[in-house]
Structure formats: C-alpha cells, structure tokens
C-alpha positions as CSV (number, residue, x, y, z in Angstrom):
1,X,-160.5,119.4,56.8
2,X,-161.7,116.0,54.7
3,X,-165.6,115.6,54.8
4,X,-166.2,113.2,57.5
5,X,-164.5,115.1,59.8
6,X,-166.6,117.8,58.7
7,X,-169.8,116.2,59.2
8,X,-168.6,115.0,62.7
9,X,-167.3,118.1,63.5
10,X,-170.7,119.6,62.6
11,X,-172.7,116.6,64.5
12,X,-170.7,117.5,67.9
13,X,-171.7,121.2,67.4
14,X,-175.6,120.0,67.0
15,X,-176.2,120.1,63.2
16,X,-178.0,117.7,61.6
17,X,-176.0,116.6,58.4
18,X,-177.8,114.7,55.3
19,X,-176.8,113.3,51.8
20,X,-178.4,114.0,48.3
21,X,-177.7,111.0,46.3
22,X,-174.2,109.9,46.7
23,X,-171.9,112.5,46.1
24,X,-173.6,116.1,47.3
25,X,-173.5,116.6,50.8
26,X,-175.3,119.6,52.5
27,X,-175.0,120.4,56.1
28,X,-177.9,122.0,57.9
29,X,-176.9,125.4,59.5
30,X,-178.0,126.5,62.7
31,X,-176.8,130.3,63.3
32,X,-178.2,131.9,66.6
33,X,-178.8,135.4,67.4
34,X,-179.3,136.5,70.9
35,X,-180.8,140.3,71.5
36,X,-180.4,141.4,74.7
37,X,-177.5,139.2,75.4
38,X,-176.0,141.2,78.4
39,X,-178.7,140.5,80.7
40,X,-179.1,138.3,83.7
41,X,-180.7,135.5,81.4
42,X,-178.7,136.5,78.4
43,X,-175.2,136.1,80.0
44,X,-175.8,132.5,80.7
45,X,-177.9,131.4,77.8
46,X,-175.2,133.1,75.4
47,X,-172.5,131.3,77.2
48,X,-174.7,127.8,77.1
49,X,-175.4,127.9,73.6
50,X,-171.9,128.7,72.5
51,X,-170.7,125.8,74.3
52,X,-173.6,123.6,72.8
53,X,-173.0,124.8,69.0
54,X,-169.8,126.5,69.0
55,X,-168.6,130.4,69.6
56,X,-168.9,131.5,66.2
57,X,-172.5,130.3,65.5
58,X,-173.9,132.3,68.5
59,X,-173.7,136.0,67.8
60,X,-174.6,138.0,71.1
61,X,-176.0,141.5,70.8
62,X,-176.8,144.2,73.4
63,X,-178.0,148.2,73.2
64,X,-174.4,148.8,74.7
65,X,-170.7,147.8,74.3
66,X,-170.0,144.2,76.1
67,X,-167.4,144.2,79.1
68,X,-165.8,141.3,77.7
69,X,-167.7,138.6,79.0
70,X,-169.2,137.8,75.7
71,X,-167.2,139.6,73.1
72,X,-164.1,137.8,74.1
73,X,-165.1,134.3,73.0
74,X,-167.4,135.0,70.3
75,X,-169.2,137.6,68.0
76,X,-170.9,140.6,69.4
77,X,-172.8,143.6,67.9
78,X,-174.2,146.5,69.4
79,X,-177.5,146.7,68.2
80,X,-181.0,148.5,69.1
81,X,-183.7,146.1,69.8
82,X,-186.3,148.4,68.1
83,X,-184.4,149.1,64.9
84,X,-185.7,146.5,62.4
85,X,-183.4,147.1,59.6
86,X,-180.4,146.7,61.6
87,X,-181.3,143.3,63.0
88,X,-182.3,142.4,59.5
89,X,-178.9,143.3,58.6
90,X,-177.1,141.2,61.3
91,X,-179.4,138.1,60.3
92,X,-178.4,138.6,56.9
93,X,-174.7,139.0,57.6
94,X,-174.5,136.0,59.6
95,X,-176.9,133.9,58.1
96,X,-179.2,133.8,61.2
97,X,-181.6,130.7,61.9
98,X,-182.9,131.0,65.4
99,X,-183.7,134.6,67.3
100,X,-183.8,134.6,70.7
101,X,-185.2,138.1,71.9
102,X,-184.5,138.7,75.7
103,X,-184.5,142.5,75.2
104,X,-187.2,144.1,77.5
105,X,-187.9,146.5,80.5
106,X,-188.5,144.6,83.4
107,X,-191.1,145.1,86.0
108,X,-190.4,147.6,88.4
109,X,-188.0,149.9,86.2
110,X,-191.2,149.4,83.5
111,X,-193.4,151.3,86.2
112,X,-191.1,154.7,86.1
113,X,-191.1,154.6,82.1
114,X,-194.5,152.8,80.8
115,X,-194.5,154.2,77.4
116,X,-190.6,153.6,77.0
117,X,-191.2,149.9,78.4
118,X,-194.4,149.6,76.1
119,X,-192.1,150.5,73.0
120,X,-189.6,148.3,73.7
121,X,-191.3,145.2,74.5
122,X,-193.7,145.6,71.9
123,X,-191.7,146.8,69.0
124,X,-188.8,144.4,69.4
125,X,-191.3,141.3,69.3
126,X,-193.0,142.4,66.0
127,X,-189.4,143.1,64.5
128,X,-188.6,139.5,65.0
129,X,-192.1,138.1,64.5
130,X,-192.1,140.0,61.2
131,X,-188.9,138.6,60.0
132,X,-189.8,134.9,60.8
133,X,-193.0,135.8,59.0
134,X,-190.8,137.0,56.2
135,X,-188.8,133.6,56.6
136,X,-185.7,135.3,57.0
137,X,-185.2,133.1,60.1
138,X,-186.3,129.9,61.3
139,X,-187.6,130.0,64.7
140,X,-187.9,132.6,67.4
141,X,-187.8,132.1,71.3
142,X,-189.4,135.1,72.9
143,X,-189.7,134.7,77.1
144,X,-192.9,136.0,78.6
145,X,-193.4,135.9,82.8
146,X,-195.5,135.3,85.9
147,X,-196.2,139.2,85.5
148,X,-198.9,138.3,82.8
149,X,-201.1,137.2,86.0
150,X,-203.0,139.8,88.2
151,X,-204.7,140.2,91.3
152,X,-207.5,138.3,90.1
153,X,-205.6,135.1,89.3
154,X,-205.8,131.9,91.4
155,X,-202.4,132.6,93.6
156,X,-202.0,128.8,94.0
157,X,-200.7,126.5,91.4
158,X,-202.1,128.9,88.7
159,X,-203.0,127.0,85.7
160,X,-201.8,127.4,82.2
161,X,-205.0,128.9,81.3
162,X,-206.8,131.3,84.0
163,X,-207.6,134.7,84.6
164,X,-204.8,137.1,83.1
165,X,-205.7,140.6,84.3
166,X,-202.0,142.2,84.8
167,X,-201.7,145.4,86.8
168,X,-198.3,146.5,86.0
169,X,-197.2,147.9,82.2
170,X,-194.4,144.8,82.1
171,X,-197.1,142.6,82.5
172,X,-199.6,143.9,80.0
173,X,-197.1,144.0,77.3
174,X,-196.2,140.1,78.0
175,X,-199.5,139.3,78.1
176,X,-200.3,141.4,74.9
177,X,-196.9,139.7,73.4
178,X,-198.4,136.1,74.3
179,X,-201.4,136.8,72.2
180,X,-199.3,137.9,69.4
181,X,-196.9,135.1,69.2
182,X,-200.1,133.1,69.0
183,X,-201.7,134.8,66.4
184,X,-198.5,135.0,64.3
185,X,-198.3,130.8,64.6
186,X,-201.7,130.4,63.7
187,X,-201.7,132.9,60.8
188,X,-198.3,133.1,59.6
189,X,-197.1,129.2,60.8
190,X,-194.2,131.5,62.5
191,X,-192.3,128.5,64.9
192,X,-192.1,130.8,68.1
193,X,-191.5,129.5,71.4
194,X,-192.1,130.9,75.1
195,X,-191.6,130.1,78.6
196,X,-193.4,132.5,81.4
197,X,-190.4,132.7,83.8
198,X,-190.8,133.0,87.4
199,X,-188.1,135.0,89.0
200,X,-184.3,134.2,87.9
201,X,-181.6,133.9,90.0
202,X,-178.1,134.2,88.8
203,X,-174.5,134.9,90.1
204,X,-173.0,136.0,86.6
205,X,-175.0,139.3,85.9
206,X,-176.4,141.9,88.6
207,X,-180.1,142.5,89.4
208,X,-182.0,144.0,86.2
209,X,-184.7,146.2,87.7
210,X,-187.2,143.1,88.5
211,X,-189.6,142.8,91.4
212,X,-187.9,139.5,92.3
213,X,-184.5,140.7,91.9
214,X,-184.3,140.9,95.7
215,X,-183.6,137.1,95.6
216,X,-180.3,137.8,93.7
217,X,-179.7,141.0,95.7
218,X,-179.7,139.3,99.0
219,X,-176.8,137.2,97.8
220,X,-174.6,139.8,96.9
221,X,-175.2,141.7,100.0
222,X,-174.9,138.7,102.3
223,X,-171.6,138.0,100.6
224,X,-170.3,141.9,101.3
225,X,-172.0,143.1,104.2
226,X,-173.9,140.3,106.1
227,X,-176.8,142.2,105.8
228,X,-179.8,143.0,103.6
229,X,-182.7,145.4,103.7
230,X,-185.4,143.9,101.9
231,X,-188.1,145.8,99.8
232,X,-190.4,143.0,100.2
233,X,-192.7,141.9,103.3
234,X,-190.7,138.8,105.0
235,X,-193.6,136.8,104.0
236,X,-194.1,137.5,100.2
237,X,-194.2,134.2,98.7
238,X,-193.1,134.3,94.9
239,X,-192.2,131.5,92.2
240,X,-188.6,131.7,91.6
241,X,-185.8,129.6,89.7
242,X,-182.3,129.0,89.8
243,X,-180.4,130.3,86.5
244,X,-179.4,127.0,85.5
245,X,-182.8,125.4,85.7
246,X,-184.0,128.4,83.4
247,X,-181.3,127.7,80.5
248,X,-182.0,124.1,80.4
249,X,-185.8,124.8,80.1
250,X,-185.0,127.0,77.3
251,X,-182.6,124.7,75.5
252,X,-185.4,122.0,76.1
253,X,-188.2,123.8,74.6
254,X,-186.0,124.9,71.3
255,X,-184.8,121.4,71.0
256,X,-188.3,120.1,71.2
257,X,-189.6,118.7,67.5
258,X,-192.1,121.5,66.5
259,X,-195.2,118.8,66.8
260,X,-194.4,118.8,70.7
261,X,-195.2,122.3,71.1
262,X,-199.0,122.3,72.0
263,X,-199.1,125.7,73.6
264,X,-198.0,128.7,71.1
265,X,-198.8,131.7,73.8
266,X,-196.3,130.8,76.5
267,X,-195.7,127.7,78.7
268,X,-196.1,128.1,82.5
269,X,-192.7,126.9,84.2
270,X,-192.1,125.9,88.1
271,X,-189.4,125.8,90.1
272,X,-189.2,127.1,93.5
273,X,-191.8,129.2,95.7
274,X,-190.1,130.8,98.7
275,X,-190.5,134.0,100.7
276,X,-187.6,136.2,102.1
277,X,-187.7,134.5,105.5
278,X,-186.8,131.3,103.9
279,X,-183.9,132.5,101.9
280,X,-182.8,134.3,104.4
281,X,-182.5,131.4,106.8
282,X,-180.9,129.3,104.1
283,X,-178.1,131.9,104.0
284,X,-177.7,131.9,107.7
285,X,-176.9,128.2,107.9
286,X,-173.7,129.5,106.1
287,X,-173.2,132.9,107.1
288,X,-174.6,132.8,110.7
289,X,-173.9,136.7,111.5
290,X,-176.2,137.4,108.5
291,X,-179.1,139.8,109.3
292,X,-181.9,140.9,107.3
293,X,-184.8,143.8,107.9
294,X,-187.6,144.8,105.7
295,X,-188.7,148.1,104.1
296,X,-191.3,147.1,101.4
297,X,-191.8,149.6,98.9
298,X,-193.8,150.0,95.8
299,X,-192.7,146.6,94.5
300,X,-194.8,145.0,97.2
301,X,-198.0,145.7,95.4
302,X,-196.7,144.2,92.5
303,X,-195.7,141.0,94.2
304,X,-199.1,140.8,95.9
305,X,-200.7,140.5,92.6
306,X,-198.4,137.9,91.2
307,X,-198.9,133.8,92.1
308,X,-197.2,132.1,94.6
309,X,-197.0,129.1,93.2
310,X,-197.4,127.6,89.4
311,X,-198.8,124.4,87.7
312,X,-196.6,123.6,85.0
313,X,-198.0,120.4,84.1
314,X,-198.4,121.0,80.3
315,X,-194.5,122.0,80.2
316,X,-193.9,118.6,81.8
317,X,-196.5,116.7,79.4
318,X,-195.3,118.3,76.0
319,X,-191.7,118.4,76.1
320,X,-190.4,117.0,79.5
321,X,-190.0,119.9,81.8
322,X,-188.7,118.9,85.6
323,X,-186.9,121.4,87.8
324,X,-183.9,120.4,89.7
325,X,-182.2,122.9,91.9
326,X,-183.6,123.2,95.5
327,X,-183.2,126.3,97.6
328,X,-180.4,124.9,99.8
329,X,-178.4,124.1,96.6
330,X,-178.8,127.4,95.0
331,X,-178.0,129.3,98.0
332,X,-174.7,127.3,98.1
333,X,-174.0,127.9,94.5
334,X,-174.9,131.8,94.8
335,X,-172.7,132.1,98.2
336,X,-169.9,129.9,96.9
337,X,-169.4,131.9,93.5
338,X,-170.0,135.4,95.0
339,X,-167.3,134.7,97.3
340,X,-164.5,133.9,94.9
C-alpha cells in the first residue's frame, strides 16, 4: 500500500496523520480496549467502535469466553478486571491508547454480594486510573449511574450538582468512583471521562442484574409469552435510554476536545422517563393481547431512592448532547428485532 492510501485508510478509521518536515510521516495510533465487553452496554459499544475505527483496533475483553458475537470479527481476550498485571499486559501487547472500563456488578446483584461488588467496582477502576497516571494509556471512559443519587436527592429534574446519599452498594461505589476520577484528573492530569447513565435498553444483550432491567425483560416476555410480571410498582417512574443514544453519548464525550470536558466526576445524562404502565401501553399498541401484572420485590426500594427525571444541561452545553429516540420508537425497534 502506498503512503497516500495508507493515510486515507487511517483517516477513514478516525486516525490523525501529520507530517514532520517533507519526508517523515507519522500516523497517530488509536487502539481501544474494552473491559467488560460482553455486557449490555459493552456488546453494542464494541460493535460501534469497531465500525468506526476498524475491527483490529478494538480489543474486547471479559471475564468469560465470548459466544462468538465479539470474537468473530475482532480480537477478544479473557481478562479479569481486578488483575492489574493482566490488564497491563494487554495494554502493552496491543499498544492500547483508550480504555473503556465497563466491568461492574450492577445494583440488584450487588445488594446480594456487597463486598464482592465493592471490590470489583473499585479495584477495577483503580487499575485503569493507575495505568493512565503512569502514562501507559491516554484516555479513560468509566460509566457512572443514576444510582449515585439517593432518597434525599431532588427526584424531579435532578441537577448536576446536588445531594448525593446513595443507599445501595452499587451507588456507593459509583459515587466513590466519581470522586476518584475527579481526583486523578486534578492531581495527575488523567483524561478520564464519565456519564451517569440512566437505565439502558437493548435487544442485543439479556438483562444484567440492574433495577431498571425490567424495561428490557418486558420486551422479551412480551414477544415470547404476551405477558409479564413486573418486579416494580406500576407507577414507578425512572430515567431510561435506548442503547443507541447511550452509545452515541459515549462516543461524543470521548471525541470531544479535552478543554470541552468541564465535569471530571461524571455528567448527568437524560433520555426518557416512564413507568411500567407507559411501556406496557406502548407494547399493547403492537401486541394487543399483552398483559402485565405487578409483584414488587426488594428492587422497589432501590427504585424509589432514584430520580424520576434528570437535568443534563451541562452535557448539552459542554459537548452537545441531545437524546433522539422516543418511547414509541424504542418499542418498535425492540419488538421488531426480538421477533426476528
């Protein structure tokens, strides 16, 4: 391949070529590592990043072997997010520049295994932040969550800066993580970026143990059985988001110039707000026989401690965030793809 074709190829994949003098040409590399790639967010994010940068430039990893979804088209490694030396080895071997740390134990599961959740959620973050502190990687993405808020937080249009008294292990770990991300940026100059995700909805991965996962499971049950038993009360309104919008937000914040990122803890992100009645009514428009009943369990208390709607003015102002997918559009996408 001649040098012009090489440069054009790298440009199409999102690289940034530049020239020293008239002879020496250097192409800035971008190599991405995703830790926890087989989860709900990780699966979609991996596929989108590979589409953008090229399959060989995005290394997917998880604690277990892949089912073929991610390993078929690009590199995949079995990796323990709490093993610093193993992560460092992958970073060196693949010349990684950017790390997306998605490995975590989610809210409902974490309540059953509190210390295991704390160790995973915190130690994995320290591993990646320390690699960035030592300049072994350039940029870090770490997701936070609406779980950082608690019963004392204003529930309507929750501000970026507000009372944060989380009542779950997951929320406590995310709140602590936000403070450490901000600390590593201020103290060591680490370029770490973060979003407080609402509940995420996707047809490509099964529910992963979160309190908002009813909004994923309900579509699966609607297609298979035309009925669903909801573990939350029918009027439990929570912030939600279709996965494509979450992925777009993630790519947008990571592509934004460093000076545009004003919040180094984590940005509020708003999408949709609805309750089980709203989502069931949207399903009934396409599956008239669908029935929903309610048997609230321990997750109800978790949901009641979270906001009902989010103010994401800072994300809009700083890096141009705007949600696109409506509830009706999301329902149409979910039912169509789960029925295929």
